[in-house]
MIVEX-703214 format. One record per residue (C-alpha): x negated, y negated, z negated. Coordinates in steps of 0.1 Angstrom, whole numbers, plus 5000, padded with zeros to 4 digits. Example, Ala and Ser with C-alpha at 12.3 -4.5 7.8 and 13.67 -1.06 7.14 Angstrom:
% residues 2
+------+-------+------+
| east | north |   up |
+------+-------+------+
| 4877 |  5045 | 4922 |
| 4863 |  5011 | 4929 |
+------+-------+------+
END
This chain:
% residues 456
+------+-------+------+
| east | north |   up |
+------+-------+------+
| 5000 |  5000 | 5000 |
| 4984 |  4968 | 5011 |
| 4997 |  4937 | 4994 |
| 4984 |  4904 | 4981 |
| 4997 |  4884 | 4952 |
| 5031 |  4869 | 4961 |
| 5041 |  4837 | 4944 |
| 5068 |  4828 | 4969 |
| 5094 |  4844 | 4947 |
| 5091 |  4815 | 4923 |
| 5093 |  4789 | 4951 |
| 5121 |  4802 | 4973 |
| 5143 |  4773 | 4964 |
| 5135 |  4737 | 4957 |
| 5127 |  4730 | 4921 |
| 5134 |  4693 | 4915 |
| 5112 |  4674 | 4890 |
| 5142 |  4658 | 4873 |
| 5154 |  4692 | 4861 |
| 5122 |  4702 | 4843 |
| 5125 |  4714 | 4807 |
| 5162 |  4720 | 4809 |
| 5162 |  4742 | 4778 |
| 5146 |  4731 | 4746 |
| 5143 |  4767 | 4732 |
| 5124 |  4779 | 4763 |
| 5102 |  4747 | 4764 |
| 5093 |  4753 | 4728 |
| 5082 |  4789 | 4735 |
| 5062 |  4778 | 4765 |
| 5044 |  4752 | 4744 |
| 5031 |  4779 | 4721 |
| 5016 |  4801 | 4748 |
| 4979 |  4806 | 4744 |
| 4958 |  4825 | 4769 |
| 4922 |  4838 | 4768 |
| 4919 |  4853 | 4803 |
| 4913 |  4826 | 4828 |
| 4910 |  4845 | 4861 |
| 4921 |  4822 | 4889 |
| 4948 |  4844 | 4903 |
| 4962 |  4851 | 4868 |
| 4963 |  4815 | 4859 |
| 4981 |  4807 | 4892 |
| 5006 |  4834 | 4885 |
| 5012 |  4821 | 4849 |
| 5017 |  4785 | 4861 |
| 5042 |  4795 | 4888 |
| 5062 |  4815 | 4863 |
| 5061 |  4788 | 4837 |
| 5073 |  4763 | 4863 |
| 5103 |  4785 | 4870 |
| 5110 |  4789 | 4832 |
| 5110 |  4751 | 4828 |
| 5138 |  4749 | 4854 |
| 5158 |  4776 | 4838 |
| 5181 |  4780 | 4807 |
| 5188 |  4808 | 4783 |
| 5217 |  4829 | 4796 |
| 5251 |  4824 | 4779 |
| 5284 |  4842 | 4778 |
| 5298 |  4821 | 4806 |
| 5275 |  4841 | 4830 |
| 5290 |  4874 | 4841 |
| 5258 |  4895 | 4834 |
| 5257 |  4881 | 4798 |
| 5295 |  4879 | 4792 |
| 5294 |  4902 | 4761 |
| 5260 |  4893 | 4747 |
| 5257 |  4860 | 4728 |
| 5221 |  4849 | 4725 |
| 5229 |  4818 | 4703 |
| 5214 |  4835 | 4672 |
| 5182 |  4839 | 4691 |
| 5181 |  4802 | 4700 |
| 5185 |  4792 | 4664 |
| 5152 |  4806 | 4653 |
| 5119 |  4787 | 4656 |
| 5095 |  4814 | 4668 |
| 5058 |  4811 | 4664 |
| 5032 |  4830 | 4683 |
| 5027 |  4864 | 4667 |
| 4990 |  4869 | 4658 |
| 4975 |  4899 | 4639 |
| 4939 |  4907 | 4640 |
| 4932 |  4944 | 4634 |
| 4898 |  4951 | 4619 |
| 4878 |  4983 | 4623 |
| 4894 |  5013 | 4608 |
| 4925 |  4994 | 4596 |
| 4953 |  5019 | 4599 |
| 4979 |  5006 | 4574 |
| 5004 |  4978 | 4581 |
| 5015 |  4968 | 4546 |
| 5029 |  5001 | 4536 |
| 5035 |  5017 | 4570 |
| 5007 |  5040 | 4580 |
| 4996 |  5042 | 4617 |
| 4993 |  5079 | 4611 |
| 5031 |  5081 | 4607 |
| 5035 |  5065 | 4642 |
| 5010 |  5089 | 4660 |
| 5024 |  5118 | 4679 |
| 5003 |  5149 | 4674 |
| 5011 |  5163 | 4709 |
| 4996 |  5132 | 4725 |
| 4959 |  5125 | 4729 |
| 4958 |  5093 | 4750 |
| 4972 |  5063 | 4731 |
| 4972 |  5025 | 4736 |
| 4982 |  5004 | 4706 |
| 4992 |  4967 | 4708 |
| 4999 |  4947 | 4676 |
| 5020 |  4916 | 4682 |
| 5012 |  4919 | 4719 |
| 4974 |  4920 | 4712 |
| 4955 |  4951 | 4724 |
| 4937 |  4969 | 4695 |
| 4909 |  4992 | 4708 |
| 4902 |  5003 | 4673 |
| 4937 |  5019 | 4669 |
| 4938 |  5032 | 4705 |
| 4924 |  5064 | 4719 |
| 4913 |  5064 | 4755 |
| 4883 |  5088 | 4752 |
| 4878 |  5119 | 4774 |
| 4903 |  5109 | 4800 |
| 4907 |  5134 | 4829 |
| 4893 |  5124 | 4862 |
| 4916 |  5102 | 4882 |
| 4934 |  5087 | 4851 |
| 4928 |  5052 | 4839 |
| 4943 |  5041 | 4806 |
| 4935 |  5008 | 4790 |
| 4941 |  4971 | 4790 |
| 4937 |  4945 | 4818 |
| 4899 |  4948 | 4816 |
| 4898 |  4984 | 4830 |
| 4907 |  4974 | 4866 |
| 4893 |  4947 | 4889 |
| 4916 |  4917 | 4893 |
| 4920 |  4922 | 4930 |
| 4935 |  4957 | 4923 |
| 4958 |  4946 | 4895 |
| 4972 |  4916 | 4914 |
| 4986 |  4939 | 4941 |
| 5012 |  4951 | 4916 |
| 5014 |  4929 | 4886 |
| 5045 |  4907 | 4887 |
| 5053 |  4919 | 4922 |
| 5084 |  4939 | 4914 |
| 5118 |  4927 | 4922 |
| 5135 |  4906 | 4895 |
| 5105 |  4884 | 4887 |
| 5127 |  4853 | 4885 |
| 5149 |  4866 | 4857 |
| 5143 |  4841 | 4829 |
| 5129 |  4864 | 4803 |
| 5108 |  4882 | 4828 |
| 5094 |  4849 | 4840 |
| 5088 |  4839 | 4804 |
| 5068 |  4870 | 4798 |
| 5047 |  4863 | 4830 |
| 5041 |  4828 | 4819 |
| 5025 |  4841 | 4786 |
| 5007 |  4870 | 4803 |
| 4974 |  4875 | 4786 |
| 4969 |  4912 | 4786 |
| 4985 |  4943 | 4800 |
| 4988 |  4980 | 4790 |
| 4976 |  4997 | 4822 |
| 4982 |  5033 | 4833 |
| 4968 |  5042 | 4867 |
| 4971 |  5077 | 4881 |
| 4951 |  5085 | 4912 |
| 4963 |  5105 | 4942 |
| 4970 |  5142 | 4937 |
| 4963 |  5139 | 4899 |
| 4986 |  5157 | 4875 |
| 4983 |  5145 | 4839 |
| 4992 |  5174 | 4816 |
| 4999 |  5155 | 4783 |
| 5020 |  5124 | 4778 |
| 5005 |  5089 | 4773 |
| 5016 |  5070 | 4743 |
| 5020 |  5032 | 4746 |
| 5027 |  5019 | 4711 |
| 5038 |  4983 | 4705 |
| 5038 |  4973 | 4668 |
| 5055 |  4941 | 4657 |
| 5043 |  4927 | 4623 |
| 5063 |  4898 | 4610 |
| 5045 |  4870 | 4592 |
| 5055 |  4842 | 4569 |
| 5075 |  4827 | 4598 |
| 5094 |  4843 | 4627 |
| 5071 |  4854 | 4655 |
| 5073 |  4862 | 4692 |
| 5053 |  4888 | 4711 |
| 5055 |  4895 | 4749 |
| 5039 |  4928 | 4758 |
| 5034 |  4938 | 4794 |
| 5030 |  4973 | 4809 |
| 5018 |  4982 | 4844 |
| 5021 |  5018 | 4856 |
| 5010 |  5029 | 4891 |
| 5014 |  5066 | 4901 |
| 4997 |  5071 | 4934 |
| 5010 |  5096 | 4960 |
| 5015 |  5132 | 4949 |
| 5006 |  5124 | 4912 |
| 5025 |  5132 | 4881 |
| 5025 |  5115 | 4847 |
| 5046 |  5113 | 4815 |
| 5048 |  5082 | 4794 |
| 5061 |  5073 | 4759 |
| 5067 |  5036 | 4756 |
| 5076 |  5028 | 4720 |
| 5084 |  4996 | 4701 |
| 5083 |  4997 | 4663 |
| 5081 |  4974 | 4633 |
| 5051 |  4973 | 4610 |
| 5073 |  4963 | 4581 |
| 5050 |  4936 | 4568 |
| 5066 |  4919 | 4537 |
| 5078 |  4884 | 4543 |
| 5095 |  4859 | 4520 |
| 5128 |  4863 | 4538 |
| 5150 |  4893 | 4530 |
| 5145 |  4907 | 4564 |
| 5118 |  4906 | 4591 |
| 5127 |  4882 | 4619 |
| 5107 |  4885 | 4651 |
| 5113 |  4886 | 4689 |
| 5099 |  4911 | 4713 |
| 5102 |  4902 | 4750 |
| 5087 |  4930 | 4770 |
| 5083 |  4938 | 4807 |
| 5073 |  4971 | 4822 |
| 5066 |  4976 | 4859 |
| 5064 |  5011 | 4873 |
| 5053 |  5019 | 4909 |
| 5061 |  5055 | 4919 |
| 5044 |  5061 | 4953 |
| 5052 |  5087 | 4978 |
| 5060 |  5122 | 4964 |
| 5048 |  5111 | 4929 |
| 5067 |  5118 | 4897 |
| 5069 |  5096 | 4865 |
| 5087 |  5107 | 4834 |
| 5093 |  5076 | 4812 |
| 5104 |  5079 | 4776 |
| 5113 |  5045 | 4763 |
| 5120 |  5042 | 4725 |
| 5130 |  5010 | 4707 |
| 5130 |  5011 | 4669 |
| 5129 |  4975 | 4659 |
| 5136 |  4959 | 4625 |
| 5172 |  4952 | 4614 |
| 5168 |  4914 | 4619 |
| 5147 |  4916 | 4651 |
| 5155 |  4905 | 4686 |
| 5144 |  4927 | 4715 |
| 5148 |  4920 | 4752 |
| 5131 |  4944 | 4776 |
| 5128 |  4947 | 4814 |
| 5119 |  4979 | 4832 |
| 5114 |  4974 | 4869 |
| 5108 |  5006 | 4889 |
| 5099 |  5008 | 4926 |
| 5103 |  5042 | 4942 |
| 5087 |  5052 | 4975 |
| 5100 |  5081 | 4996 |
| 5102 |  5115 | 4981 |
| 5093 |  5102 | 4946 |
| 5109 |  5112 | 4914 |
| 5116 |  5090 | 4884 |
| 5131 |  5102 | 4851 |
| 5139 |  5077 | 4823 |
| 5150 |  5087 | 4788 |
| 5158 |  5055 | 4769 |
| 5167 |  5055 | 4732 |
| 5175 |  5023 | 4713 |
| 5181 |  5021 | 4675 |
| 5177 |  4991 | 4653 |
| 5175 |  4954 | 4661 |
| 5199 |  4926 | 4654 |
| 5203 |  4919 | 4692 |
| 5187 |  4942 | 4718 |
| 5190 |  4942 | 4756 |
| 5174 |  4965 | 4782 |
| 5175 |  4956 | 4818 |
| 5167 |  4987 | 4839 |
| 5162 |  4980 | 4876 |
| 5154 |  5007 | 4901 |
| 5145 |  4998 | 4937 |
| 5144 |  5026 | 4963 |
| 5120 |  5018 | 4992 |
| 5121 |  5051 | 5010 |
| 5143 |  5081 | 5017 |
| 5149 |  5112 | 4996 |
| 5142 |  5098 | 4961 |
| 5154 |  5114 | 4929 |
| 5163 |  5092 | 4899 |
| 5175 |  5105 | 4865 |
| 5185 |  5080 | 4839 |
| 5194 |  5092 | 4804 |
| 5202 |  5067 | 4776 |
| 5212 |  5067 | 4739 |
| 5221 |  5037 | 4718 |
| 5228 |  5040 | 4681 |
| 5237 |  5009 | 4662 |
| 5254 |  5000 | 4629 |
| 5262 |  4970 | 4606 |
| 5265 |  4939 | 4628 |
| 5240 |  4949 | 4655 |
| 5245 |  4943 | 4692 |
| 5229 |  4965 | 4718 |
| 5232 |  4959 | 4756 |
| 5221 |  4981 | 4784 |
| 5222 |  4967 | 4820 |
| 5211 |  4990 | 4848 |
| 5209 |  4984 | 4886 |
| 5200 |  5012 | 4909 |
| 5195 |  5000 | 4945 |
| 5196 |  5030 | 4969 |
| 5187 |  5015 | 5002 |
| 5177 |  5046 | 5021 |
| 5193 |  5080 | 5031 |
| 5194 |  5112 | 5010 |
| 5188 |  5095 | 4976 |
| 5199 |  5115 | 4946 |
| 5206 |  5098 | 4912 |
| 5222 |  5109 | 4879 |
| 5229 |  5086 | 4850 |
| 5242 |  5095 | 4815 |
| 5243 |  5068 | 4789 |
| 5257 |  5074 | 4754 |
| 5265 |  5050 | 4726 |
| 5271 |  5058 | 4689 |
| 5286 |  5027 | 4672 |
| 5295 |  5023 | 4636 |
| 5305 |  4995 | 4611 |
| 5310 |  4962 | 4630 |
| 5284 |  4969 | 4656 |
| 5290 |  4960 | 4693 |
| 5277 |  4981 | 4722 |
| 5275 |  4969 | 4759 |
| 5269 |  4990 | 4790 |
| 5269 |  4978 | 4825 |
| 5256 |  5001 | 4852 |
| 5255 |  4992 | 4889 |
| 5248 |  5016 | 4918 |
| 5243 |  4999 | 4951 |
| 5247 |  5020 | 4982 |
| 5245 |  5000 | 5014 |
| 5254 |  5012 | 5049 |
| 5218 |  5025 | 5056 |
| 5219 |  5048 | 5026 |
| 5239 |  5076 | 5042 |
| 5241 |  5110 | 5025 |
| 5234 |  5095 | 4990 |
| 5245 |  5116 | 4960 |
| 5249 |  5094 | 4929 |
| 5268 |  5099 | 4896 |
| 5271 |  5077 | 4866 |
| 5288 |  5084 | 4832 |
| 5290 |  5063 | 4801 |
| 5303 |  5081 | 4769 |
| 5309 |  5062 | 4737 |
| 5316 |  5074 | 4702 |
| 5331 |  5048 | 4678 |
| 5327 |  5057 | 4641 |
| 5347 |  5029 | 4626 |
| 5379 |  5010 | 4634 |
| 5359 |  4978 | 4637 |
| 5331 |  4990 | 4660 |
| 5333 |  4978 | 4696 |
| 5322 |  4988 | 4731 |
| 5324 |  4969 | 4764 |
| 5316 |  4993 | 4793 |
| 5316 |  4986 | 4830 |
| 5302 |  5013 | 4853 |
| 5301 |  5001 | 4888 |
| 5297 |  5016 | 4923 |
| 5292 |  4992 | 4953 |
| 5293 |  5014 | 4984 |
| 5294 |  5004 | 5021 |
| 5280 |  5037 | 5034 |
| 5307 |  5061 | 5046 |
| 5290 |  5095 | 5042 |
| 5281 |  5097 | 5005 |
| 5290 |  5116 | 4974 |
| 5294 |  5092 | 4945 |
| 5312 |  5092 | 4911 |
| 5313 |  5071 | 4880 |
| 5333 |  5070 | 4848 |
| 5334 |  5060 | 4811 |
| 5349 |  5075 | 4780 |
| 5356 |  5060 | 4745 |
| 5365 |  5082 | 4716 |
| 5363 |  5088 | 4679 |
| 5356 |  5120 | 4660 |
| 5384 |  5144 | 4667 |
| 5404 |  5156 | 4636 |
| 5408 |  5191 | 4650 |
| 5370 |  5195 | 4655 |
| 5365 |  5184 | 4619 |
| 5392 |  5208 | 4607 |
| 5377 |  5237 | 4626 |
| 5343 |  5231 | 4609 |
| 5360 |  5228 | 4575 |
| 5377 |  5261 | 4581 |
| 5342 |  5276 | 4585 |
| 5332 |  5264 | 4550 |
| 5316 |  5231 | 4560 |
| 5328 |  5201 | 4540 |
| 5342 |  5171 | 4558 |
| 5311 |  5148 | 4554 |
| 5287 |  5175 | 4568 |
| 5312 |  5183 | 4596 |
| 5310 |  5146 | 4607 |
| 5272 |  5147 | 4606 |
| 5271 |  5178 | 4628 |
| 5294 |  5163 | 4654 |
| 5276 |  5130 | 4656 |
| 5242 |  5147 | 4658 |
| 5255 |  5171 | 4685 |
| 5266 |  5140 | 4705 |
| 5232 |  5124 | 4702 |
| 5211 |  5156 | 4707 |
| 5222 |  5160 | 4743 |
| 5201 |  5129 | 4752 |
| 5173 |  5133 | 4726 |
| 5166 |  5169 | 4739 |
| 5155 |  5154 | 4773 |
| 5124 |  5141 | 4755 |
| 5099 |  5170 | 4757 |
| 5078 |  5159 | 4728 |
| 5089 |  5179 | 4697 |
| 5076 |  5155 | 4670 |
| 5093 |  5125 | 4687 |
| 5126 |  5145 | 4691 |
| 5126 |  5153 | 4654 |
| 5118 |  5118 | 4644 |
| 5145 |  5103 | 4665 |
| 5171 |  5128 | 4652 |
| 5162 |  5118 | 4616 |
| 5166 |  5082 | 4625 |
| 5200 |  5088 | 4641 |
| 5211 |  5107 | 4611 |
| 5201 |  5080 | 4587 |
| 5218 |  5053 | 4607 |
| 5251 |  5071 | 4611 |
| 5254 |  5085 | 4576 |
| 5249 |  5054 | 4554 |
+------+-------+------+
END
């Protein structure tokens, strides 16, 4: 693939000077950006993105794509730049051990603390031939700029904000014909300080033709004590994944943020012909969280599998927006997203599958299943198919339900008390998605987290 850095996406329309700094919140975040890498192409990319942000505003509920997600609580917080310097051999984050976050089945690991790469906590030794894992320093700039910030959706305001603050990147590069046997763990730890902080991690994954790789992208809190009752911080992450011809990427994305945290994440995937992309996304925790998952098919006969699970309680809000653009013939996609919502929590799911006329013989299915555990929990679901091709097999649907009395009664008739019966049914609902993650320790950890959240 021969490309050069493309800044035109930020200049497709005129940006009048009199509309600069339209949003005080965004302008404040831009004013706190500090960068240490000064490569010419990178600086040009940051400046173009910052210029776009200065002409933008934070989305509000009057916009269709954000109709059910009110970001006004986010705008009320004065975020400072999250800085945390990890010294040699420091493996404890104020009561939370790094060892508890490590997956024993995984050997390669990148750790970022508040968006800052920590080589001391990472493990990139003894990599197999053809695999590069590290930060922005591991690849020449002329190679990185062919892909970095080149995916579709670069003008979305939070994506552009991330690009404007881009200082380092978690890089996974798999060469042609290389099959990576064990998963690679990308661990992003947020450690709150005396004031609310913001971090903007970035991930770049390139799987060259005929390669295979499995990733675990995980966002967690370091639980650093702060004067406030709860930790307040903002994670604004962007992940770009390029799946080249006949390559396969399995992407496990896990979000376990603090109860008062804000999380907005973008996953932009570009699939070449014959490629395969599998995403298993699990979201628990966070005051407000949003995942924008965008898949662009650039060749025929791709396979895309999207599995998602959202578990929220209290007054949390979790929003999943996915767009799958199937632009070529013989594409196959399957999507199953589940939500477990209790207390006064609010779940949102909006999934779009676009099938234009050129995408004949497409086979696409989409299902959103929701389990409400209280009378005050809420779900807004909108599965969408936009089809202009006339020879396709497409289906979509959504279900909303509560625990069935007859199922609980059946388990009680087998000697299981009502409380345990409810736990079994909820866990069974979640396990269907969690079992797609083929890392035993992570599966076990996620099931415990789900159990603790749904049985308060």
